[in-house]
Phi, psi and omega in degrees: 000151185284140173298337179284338188242344184287114181235077189284338192252055177273137189293336186275002176291150172295154185306316181290319182295326176301312182295317178294330171294321179300315180298313178304316180294312192277340183245002173274133182308322188287344182232336184283168181277149173314322184297311183279328174300312177296317185295327184304324180289345185261344184284147178277023177207169183256104178306325182288333186258318193261339182264105188241344183222172175297323182295330183293341178299341177302336186291336184283153169283159173283113188259359188303325183300324183291339183283008167282337189231341188293138169302131185294341177301330185287347180269352183278121176300140183290343184282356184283153177281106187287346182284348179237042187300128178213023179290145175231164178246133182228153178252155169285166184287348177082019180302323187255019180134202177306146181295146168271158179233135173239166171243151185206137175247277182253336197297316182292331179290322175298319177300322176298320178297319176299316180303320181302320180290332178286322179298318182303321180292332178280349178092018175297134186300145180252209188300138177075008181256014177115169178282164171256152176232112179264110178253093185172182181299140168241235170052234185286352192261135189293336188297323181298314180294322184295318177296316178301319180292323174302315177299319185288328175297339177261010181053044179227173182272152173240120171269141182244130166246104189275148163217158182258102187299329187291316182294315185292324175292328182291319179293319178296315177301328177275004177065034175267071189291331178293319178296320178298312183303313180299323182294316179298316174304316177298323175297313182287333173301316179294312182300321178302318178301319181287319182294326180293328196249344190237149180278071184278135181236344178229131176241131168258131182200164171277154175309317176299324178288323174303317177296328175286325173304314182299333184270358184236106193303318183295322179289312184301323177294321176293318180295313183293330182278330187248324186278132179244005178214121178239118181253122181242150179191172169103324175224162180292165180214135180280154179303321177292318180293320177301313179300324175298312181300316187286316192260330187244312184285314184232058189290343184260004182249155171276117180259116185232136178261151170234136175248152175150185180199181181297331187278323186255336187096202189261135169241106183276161174292123176283152174305138187292145176245165182304334182272353177284155171296130187292344179254000180253178177236138169253121182256140184235134181282173185279108186280143349265016191282330184235142178225139170247114174261139173259116190237166178289122177299344177271338178215090190287003171271347180263111178290134180285168180272166181302139181081357180259158179269137177213177179268142187281133175228114190250155174228139174227124172240102183222171181294328180278334194205142177235122171228098191298321169187157171202143178283142178252173184276006191253151170248140181203169173267135182278126184239138180297148177285170174236172183301315180294329186230087190283022178238156169308144173253167173232151182216165181051053179290129179209158181300136177304332180304327184285352172266011170101014178261193187296155189294142172231131179254123182273320181073227174252003177209000000 
């Protein structure tokens, strides 16, 4: 089939057909990436013949560790049209060690369009309602581009206050708390200048940065008086802190959480339903391209029951990238899907370290 007409990743495919289309795209020599076409010969099964369902993805090894070293050229599918090259490379935050790298063309951008519709359901301001302010990583991290695209979809500007999550995590791990505090003050000084001079109506920040905003009266007053959308992501947040953000610190703003990472993309908080914990968030991945399974940390092939806590195990099947599965550093509760969001959700996300495993340093992102 022609690479110009082959469109395997249409969202309306039945789940098993979707998986088979992904295998055909990523493992056919004419369309697959060098990484996966070479790996197919080393696997004890034939992906084109033997991988038929989402459950079959368990047969793959977790290859994400290799993406700390693999040349990113090897991750680009051969089936892409090179005459309209627009691939970019992005790094993970390095929470679990040296950064992993992904390549991306259009797939994540399609996910951002979907996230935008979810934010609209929450009442996050849209076109003509002011600028956005991103307080978080840019540079090699995909989150900066994603937030900028969300602002662009609203035909408005996005201001950026960049910070380096790797440096902050390093200082936090070394227990250099004063260095971290000075860095946060440096970030807020820059944010204050933007808030004073620009019509900002939406702020993206991590929970530690939002807590720092709350502790600095001048910044807090500007955010409370002007901002009508607060989007948080990057680190875990407790129910009490979330309740404080929503009801006391930013009562006039739509406060919305995003869960996700470089490997899986964005899972936005769905609008609350009557059955949800009124103080919690349920995050939903981009259907059907990304999935989060919550598994027993002692037996990562066993999915936990609804309402139980498990370790996050993510899968990503897109035209640009294939990641059959990888274990993440997160622990969460498994939540049943709804008619509007037909995939399992996750709630009460926290570092797996709090469950008694190895230490994880979140820093400010």
